[in-house]
N, C-alpha and C positions, 0 to 999 in steps of 0.2 A: 314393452315400451323402451325407447332409446333416449338417453340423455343428450347425446351429441351426434348430429347427423351431418355428413358432408354431402352437398348437392352440387356437383360440377355441372357447368353449363357451357355449351358452345354456341348458344343463341339459336338453336334449331327449334322447330315448331313443337317438339315433343315435351317441352318443359312442363306444361300443365299437368301431365300425367305424373311426373316426378314430384311436383308440388303436392298433389293430392295424397300420394303415398307417404310422403315425408310428414305431413301434418297428422295423418292417421297413426303413424308409428312414433311420433314424438311425445316424450313424457311431458306432463303439464308444465314443469319448470325447465324443460329442455331447451337446447339451442340448435338452430340450423345454420350451417356455414355454407354460403353460396360462393362457389369458386369458379373463376374463369382463368384459363391459362392462355397467355399470349405467346405465340410462337416467336422465335427470334432467328432471323437469317444471319448468316456470316458470309462475308465475301470469300469465294473459293478460287477465284482467278484474278490476275492482275488487271483484267479488262473490266471488272465490276467496280463501279464507283461507290465508295463508302457513303457518300451523300445519299445516293439512291437507296442503298440498303437501309440506312438510318430512317429515311422517309417511310419505307415499307414497314419497318419495325414499329415506328410510331403509329402507323395505321393499325397494325395488329393489336397494339396496346390499347388504343382508343376503342377498337371493336370489343375487346375483352371487357373494358369498363362499361360499355353500353350493354353488353350481354348480362353482366351481373346486375346492373341497375334495372334492366327490364324484368328479370326474374324477381328481384327484391320487391318491386312494385306490385307483384301479384299476390304477395302475402298480406294477410290481415295485420293490422297494427299490433294486435295482441300476441302475435308469434314473435319470439325472440330470435331474430335473424341477424347475421353479420355478413359483411361482404369482404371477399379477398380476391385480389387480382395479382397474379404472379407471372413472370416470364419464365418459360422453360419448355420442355418436352411434355405434351399433355399427360400421357399415362404415368410417367415417372413422377411428375409434379403432383398429380392427384394423390398418388400413393404417399409421397413424402409429406404433403400438407395434412393428409389424414393422420399420419403418425405423429407429426409435430403438434397437431391440435388435439390429439388423443380422442379421436372420434370413435363411436361405437359401431357406426354403420356408414357405408358409402352407398348412395342411391344414384344410379347412372342409367341412362337410356340406352337400349340396344341399338337404336337408330338415331344417329345424330346427323351430321352433315353427310351427304351421300354423293353418289356418282363418282366422277373422276377423283375428287378430293379423297374420298374414302378408299378408293382403289390404291392410290399412291401412298397414303399415310398408313392405311390399315385401320382396323377397328380399335379405337381407344378403349372402349368398354371391354373388349376381349383381353387387351393387354392388362387393364386394371384387374380383371378377374384373376389372371395368372400371376400377377406380381404382388397383390395385396394379401397381407396376413389378417387384415380387418375384414369383417363380414361385408359382402357386397350384395346389394339387391339390384338385379338387372330388370329394368322395366321394358317389357315388349310393347311396341306401339303398332 
């Protein structure tokens, strides 16, 4: 059993599998930390308007809060769960939060957002597996 489990979410449909595993592996007095990472765009040319970039970033942050809340609502009230939303690069931020929160396990889905988004960004789960010194449970969907 694990005392502290980090459960990152990107809002994909595979969260239920992660939740089931987390509950099975959580110690009776343990804690689950639900994490969403909001990406942040930076203006890279003089032609990009900062106002537009800020609006996009606000949208990313709002989506991250919605994703965390959606997953949090799926837990029974007797489960000790806390929500964290952070802006950053997903894989690096997941690993950093896991270390800062001193978690025992990261549970992450092998299949999150897919299609073109995954092709461009790369697999967050794969990067977390490579970067983390904390145990990672990869959930196949």
